C-alpha positions as semicolon CSV with decimal commas, in nm:
position;residue;x (nm);y (nm);z (nm)
1;M;-0,317;-6,258;-2,797
2;R;-0,446;-6,002;-3,045
3;T;-0,699;-6,103;-3,310
4;P;-0,655;-5,941;-3,653
5;T;-0,954;-5,727;-3,756
6;P;-1,070;-5,654;-4,114
7;S;-0,867;-5,332;-4,115
8;C;-0,548;-5,514;-4,011
9;R;-0,290;-5,599;-4,277
10;F;-0,264;-5,949;-4,124
11;Y;-0,636;-6,026;-4,142
12;Y;-0,589;-6,310;-4,393
13;P;-0,469;-6,650;-4,257
14;L;-0,217;-6,668;-4,545
15;S;-0,096;-6,397;-4,781
16;P;-0,389;-6,238;-4,970
17;S;-0,255;-6,351;-5,308
18;T;-0,242;-6,715;-5,195
19;V;-0,587;-6,705;-5,036
20;H;-0,730;-6,554;-5,354
21;H;-0,562;-6,824;-5,562
22;V;-0,690;-7,109;-5,341
23;F;-1,038;-6,955;-5,328
24;S;-1,053;-6,919;-5,705
25;S;-0,929;-7,277;-5,755
26;I;-1,178;-7,448;-5,525
27;F;-1,484;-7,221;-5,564
28;S;-1,480;-7,174;-5,943
29;P;-1,604;-7,533;-6,007
30;F;-1,941;-7,432;-5,855
31;T;-1,996;-7,196;-6,149
32;K;-1,962;-7,502;-6,375
33;G;-2,210;-7,711;-6,176
34;I;-1,953;-7,947;-6,020
35;S;-1,812;-8,012;-5,674
36;S;-1,463;-7,935;-5,546
37;T;-1,200;-8,075;-5,309
38;L;-0,917;-7,908;-5,118
39;I;-0,649;-8,145;-4,983
40;I;-0,423;-8,023;-4,704
41;P;-0,179;-8,298;-4,595
42;R;-0,212;-8,420;-4,237
43;G;0,019;-8,227;-4,006
44;F;0,046;-7,934;-4,248
45;G;-0,184;-7,724;-4,034
46;G;-0,398;-7,421;-4,107
47;G;-0,677;-7,609;-4,285
48;K;-0,953;-7,520;-4,042
49;A;-0,861;-7,151;-4,027
50;L;-0,832;-7,127;-4,405
51;S;-1,157;-7,311;-4,485
52;R;-1,352;-7,117;-4,222
53;F;-1,207;-6,786;-4,342
54;M;-1,304;-6,852;-4,704
55;T;-1,656;-6,962;-4,610
56;D;-1,715;-6,670;-4,373
57;H;-1,579;-6,413;-4,620
58;V;-1,709;-6,555;-4,945
59;D;-1,866;-6,223;-5,047
60;M;-1,539;-6,033;-5,009
61;L;-1,337;-6,305;-5,183
62;S;-1,584;-6,347;-5,468
63;G;-1,553;-5,973;-5,529
64;K;-1,172;-5,991;-5,524
65;T;-1,161;-6,285;-5,765
66;G;-1,458;-6,195;-5,986
67;L;-1,638;-6,525;-5,922
68;S;-2,019;-6,535;-5,911
69;V;-2,035;-6,742;-5,593
70;S;-2,142;-6,484;-5,333
71;T;-2,410;-6,542;-5,071
72;R;-2,655;-6,360;-5,297
73;T;-2,657;-6,663;-5,527
74;H;-2,525;-6,945;-5,306
75;R;-2,613;-7,080;-4,963
76;Y;-2,309;-7,217;-4,775
77;C;-2,354;-7,487;-4,509
78;Y;-2,029;-7,542;-4,316
79;I;-2,003;-7,875;-4,130
80;D;-1,707;-7,916;-3,895
81;P;-1,630;-8,251;-3,724
82;D;-1,513;-8,061;-3,415
83;E;-1,861;-7,915;-3,372
84;L;-2,069;-8,234;-3,398
85;A;-2,293;-8,326;-3,105
86;G;-2,166;-8,687;-3,122
87;S;-1,976;-8,934;-3,335
88;R;-2,271;-9,120;-3,489
89;P;-2,390;-9,082;-3,850
90;R;-2,717;-8,946;-3,714
91;D;-2,528;-8,655;-3,555
92;Y;-2,377;-8,563;-3,891
93;L;-2,716;-8,541;-4,062
94;D;-2,847;-8,333;-3,771
95;A;-2,554;-8,093;-3,816
96;I;-2,646;-8,056;-4,184
97;G;-3,009;-7,991;-4,092
98;S;-2,913;-7,736;-3,829
99;S;-2,690;-7,554;-4,079
100;L;-2,962;-7,552;-4,344
101;T;-3,221;-7,409;-4,103
102;G;-2,988;-7,169;-3,926
103;G;-3,026;-7,364;-3,603
104;Q;-3,402;-7,315;-3,598
105;R;-3,673;-7,574;-3,652
106;V;-4,036;-7,629;-3,565
107;H;-4,013;-7,987;-3,437
108;P;-3,774;-8,089;-3,156
109;E;-3,704;-8,440;-3,291
110;R;-3,407;-8,521;-3,510
111;F;-3,401;-8,443;-3,883
112;S;-3,516;-8,722;-4,110
113;L;-3,353;-8,769;-4,449
114;E;-3,680;-8,683;-4,628
115;E;-3,712;-8,365;-4,424
116;L;-3,360;-8,262;-4,521
117;K;-3,441;-8,317;-4,887
118;Q;-3,753;-8,100;-4,858
119;I;-3,547;-7,822;-4,698
120;V;-3,295;-7,846;-4,983
121;W;-3,570;-7,821;-5,247
122;K;-3,716;-7,511;-5,079
123;E;-3,375;-7,346;-5,057
124;L;-3,306;-7,416;-5,425
125;I;-3,598;-7,192;-5,524
126;Q;-3,380;-6,893;-5,436
127;K;-3,016;-7,007;-5,425
128;E;-2,772;-7,282;-5,510
129;I;-2,640;-7,480;-5,213
130;V;-2,279;-7,562;-5,123
131;F;-2,212;-7,811;-4,845
132;V;-1,865;-7,736;-4,706
133;L;-1,762;-8,065;-4,544
134;R;-1,436;-8,034;-4,351
135;G;-1,235;-8,335;-4,239
136;I;-1,461;-8,618;-4,355
137;D;-1,150;-8,840;-4,364
138;F;-1,123;-8,791;-3,986
139;L;-1,468;-8,939;-3,925
140;E;-1,379;-9,305;-3,880
141;R;-1,720;-9,408;-3,746
142;M;-1,909;-9,261;-4,040
143;T;-2,011;-9,545;-4,272
144;S;-2,074;-9,566;-4,644
145;S;-2,449;-9,548;-4,577
146;L;-2,405;-9,201;-4,425
147;W;-2,227;-9,074;-4,736
148;A;-2,498;-9,235;-4,951
149;N;-2,751;-9,027;-4,755
150;V;-2,541;-8,713;-4,789
151;R;-2,507;-8,777;-5,162
152;S;-2,888;-8,812;-5,189
153;L;-2,921;-8,448;-5,076
154;Q;-2,782;-8,353;-5,416
155;V;-3,138;-8,353;-5,548
156;F;-3,039;-8,119;-5,834
157;P;-2,671;-8,192;-5,913
158;E;-2,619;-7,872;-6,115
159;R;-2,733;-7,658;-5,820
160;V;-2,624;-7,856;-5,513
161;H;-2,247;-7,881;-5,470
162;F;-1,993;-8,017;-5,223
163;L;-1,668;-7,863;-5,107
164;F;-1,462;-8,133;-4,936
165;I;-1,171;-8,029;-4,709
166;L;-0,950;-8,336;-4,670
167;Y;-0,635;-8,395;-4,466
168;D;-0,495;-8,727;-4,586
169;G;-0,671;-8,748;-4,921
170;A;-0,811;-9,095;-4,843
171;P;-1,108;-9,075;-5,082
172;V;-0,872;-8,974;-5,363
173;S;-0,539;-9,143;-5,288
174;R;-0,649;-9,492;-5,185
175;V;-0,940;-9,734;-5,202
176;D;-1,170;-9,690;-4,902
177;E;-1,516;-9,839;-4,938
178;R;-1,660;-9,585;-4,693
179;F;-1,635;-9,318;-4,964
180;D;-1,756;-9,521;-5,262
181;R;-2,087;-9,334;-5,283
182;I;-1,926;-8,990;-5,297
183;R;-1,590;-9,069;-5,456
184;D;-1,692;-8,934;-5,798
185;R;-1,787;-8,602;-5,638
186;V;-1,464;-8,586;-5,436
187;E;-1,259;-8,643;-5,750
188;E;-1,440;-8,394;-5,976
189;S;-1,198;-8,108;-5,912
190;V;-0,904;-8,149;-5,672
191;F;-0,664;-7,880;-5,547
192;V;-0,370;-7,974;-5,321
193;L;-0,211;-7,717;-5,089
194;D;0,109;-7,886;-4,971
195;T;0,369;-7,610;-4,985
196;L;0,386;-7,242;-4,900
197;A;0,559;-6,982;-5,113
198;P;0,835;-6,774;-4,947
199;A;0,595;-6,479;-4,939
200;D;0,347;-6,686;-4,738
201;I;0,612;-6,797;-4,490
202;S;0,721;-6,436;-4,437
203;Y;0,359;-6,321;-4,408
204;S;0,274;-6,596;-4,156
205;I;0,571;-6,512;-3,934
206;R;0,484;-6,142;-3,932
207;R;0,120;-6,228;-3,864
208;W;0,221;-6,426;-3,555
209;E;0,446;-6,140;-3,447
210;Y;0,142;-5,913;-3,461
211;M;-0,080;-6,158;-3,272
212;L;0,185;-6,220;-3,003
213;G;0,274;-5,853;-2,971
214;V;0,644;-5,906;-3,047
215;Q;0,888;-5,814;-3,322
216;F;1,154;-6,056;-3,438
217;S;1,482;-5,958;-3,592
218;A;1,558;-6,049;-3,952
219;G;1,780;-6,331;-3,826
220;E;1,507;-6,468;-3,600
221;R;1,256;-6,465;-3,886
222;C;1,504;-6,650;-4,104
223;A;1,562;-6,906;-3,827
224;V;1,188;-6,970;-3,781
225;A;1,136;-7,003;-4,157
226;K;1,426;-7,247;-4,192
227;A;1,337;-7,458;-3,887
228;S;0,968;-7,488;-3,980
229;G;1,029;-7,593;-4,337
230;G;0,732;-7,373;-4,433
231;V;0,481;-7,593;-4,249
232;P;0,210;-7,365;-4,096
233;S;0,167;-7,573;-3,780
234;L;0,544;-7,557;-3,716
235;L;0,560;-7,187;-3,804
236;K;0,310;-7,120;-3,528
237;K;0,492;-7,338;-3,278
238;Y;0,835;-7,189;-3,347
239;C;0,701;-6,833;-3,339
240;F;0,565;-6,902;-2,990
241;M;0,900;-7,043;-2,885
242;M;1,099;-6,760;-3,039
243;A;0,875;-6,507;-2,866
244;G;1,013;-6,631;-2,534
245;N;0,859;-6,714;-2,201
246;G;0,643;-6,404;-2,199
247;A;0,443;-6,535;-2,494
248;M;0,456;-6,905;-2,410
249;S;0,231;-7,072;-2,159
250;E;0,372;-7,325;-1,916
251;H;0,205;-7,598;-2,120
252;Q;0,377;-7,479;-2,439
253;R;0,716;-7,465;-2,267
254;S;0,681;-7,826;-2,149
255;E;0,516;-7,954;-2,468
256;R;0,692;-8,252;-2,623
257;P;0,805;-8,184;-2,985
258;A;0,725;-8,546;-3,078
259;E;0,595;-8,861;-2,916
260;G;0,845;-9,031;-2,686
261;F;1,054;-8,724;-2,597
262;S;1,173;-8,722;-2,237
263;R;1,174;-8,407;-2,026
264;Q;1,549;-8,363;-2,079
265;E;1,523;-8,420;-2,455
266;T;1,241;-8,166;-2,471
267;A;1,460;-7,912;-2,289
268;V;1,743;-7,969;-2,536
269;Y;1,505;-7,941;-2,832
270;H;1,373;-7,608;-2,703
271;E;1,733;-7,491;-2,668
272;F;1,778;-7,563;-3,040
273;I;1,459;-7,367;-3,115
274;R;1,577;-7,064;-2,916
275;H;1,896;-7,066;-3,123
276;S;1,726;-7,190;-3,440
277;G;1,962;-7,162;-3,735
278;S;2,257;-7,087;-3,505
279;I;2,506;-7,329;-3,354
280;V;2,435;-7,462;-3,004
281;S;2,750;-7,569;-2,821
282;K;2,784;-7,892;-2,628
283;E;2,813;-7,686;-2,311
284;Q;2,474;-7,523;-2,381
285;I;2,322;-7,865;-2,444
286;A;2,471;-7,989;-2,116
287;H;2,311;-7,697;-1,932
288;A;1,974;-7,784;-2,088
289;L;2,021;-8,146;-1,978
290;W;2,141;-8,094;-1,622
291;G;2,069;-7,730;-1,535
292;G;2,287;-7,595;-1,254
293;Q;2,466;-7,929;-1,221
294;D;2,603;-7,921;-1,575
295;L;2,965;-7,872;-1,466
296;E;2,955;-8,159;-1,220
297;R;2,766;-8,397;-1,447
298;Y;2,912;-8,295;-1,784
299;S;2,985;-8,590;-2,012
300;E;3,052;-8,544;-2,381
301;P;2,934;-8,898;-2,470
302;A;2,607;-8,831;-2,285
303;V;2,557;-8,509;-2,484
304;V;2,625;-8,688;-2,813
305;Q;2,386;-8,969;-2,722
306;A;2,110;-8,721;-2,625
307;V;2,142;-8,542;-2,959
308;S;2,139;-8,874;-3,143
309;R;1,817;-8,978;-2,968
310;I;1,653;-8,646;-3,056
311;R;1,755;-8,678;-3,419
312;K;1,614;-9,032;-3,444
313;K;1,284;-8,940;-3,277
314;L;1,238;-8,640;-3,505
315;R;1,297;-8,862;-3,808
316;R;1,051;-9,127;-3,687
317;A;0,790;-8,855;-3,626
318;G;0,831;-8,731;-3,985
319;S;0,949;-8,389;-3,865
320;A;1,046;-8,123;-4,117
321;V;1,362;-8,048;-3,914
322;T;1,665;-8,241;-3,796
323;V;1,978;-8,179;-3,587
324;Q;2,296;-8,122;-3,786
325;A;2,644;-8,165;-3,635
326;V;2,891;-7,880;-3,694
327;Y;3,238;-8,028;-3,650
328;G;3,425;-7,889;-3,352
329;R;3,155;-7,636;-3,264
330;G;2,830;-7,812;-3,171
331;Y;2,492;-7,867;-3,336
332;R;2,216;-7,670;-3,501
333;L;1,857;-7,725;-3,607
334;T;1,806;-7,735;-3,982
335;A;1,540;-7,833;-4,235
336;V;1,541;-8,192;-4,359
337;D;1,694;-8,234;-4,704
338;H;1,468;-8,503;-4,846
339;S;1,691;-8,547;-5,148
340;T;1,951;-8,711;-4,923
341;V;1,707;-8,927;-4,728
342;K;1,666;-9,290;-4,829
343;S;1,322;-9,369;-4,967
344;S;1,254;-9,608;-4,678
345;E;1,329;-9,330;-4,429
346;K;1,125;-9,053;-4,586
347;P;0,848;-8,936;-4,351
348;V;0,494;-9,018;-4,454
349;V;0,265;-8,714;-4,451
């Protein structure tokens, strides 16, 4: 798979205009001496790539947006839960210390809280500090005492800031005593990225075409956009599927679209993806179910029941797509119309 370089038109994880807008929204609070929060709903996807891109390219983005938040004036410490040495609160503080010191330190023992504060004070002589804390709502074993310690690193509130990247919005949307000590900082300035504009969907599809080394037709792009519902994680998945076996690994071809899918149901679902937006006949579904024995084993009630099971499992999983019956012709994959879904059946993000 090709990796976009700075000279590539698909270098940004989302369209440049959207990235600039998100960057301006969540980095501008630092110029006012307050912290910021970006909420990306669980299952939406793309949060890690976007947050890492903005942190790694803050100088370029600050120039594009005119914000005075470049690395000349601010020190950015990015803490990722996927990169922690362990799952204990102590490991989180060590990750902060390692980021502050660039991975270098004089003493081999773990960082103490007082030592971290001293490092922060020394850094503040030259620059403001921004702790970019991704996925703190994923860290179930991190207690309120940890966040009290993290909060205590804000020794000079006007010059030490937090950028929280959240995925279910727990500190904001519901009472959770773990976050009591930092809740006021989390709620200072909140930006929610829960939908993509049509330009972003088109950009993301073309970006995956570039990375996979393929070129979809206009109809295929429309099918991927419609089936994904504009969800980045589904855009990626459907682009891989649309690219065909040459771009899909064996694992991806056998991957279950949702928990509880059988091998046969997965095969039928992938058949819908390959014809996404187009009608799939009952005969095609039968072939996906029984392979070369489809003529001998064909049963219309069995086909109908298989489709019904897939539709129910997609709904239970909160999928953005469903299977729609086309009278007398077959079925097709389509985006869920939430306006017609009962409130008790609406998927929870």
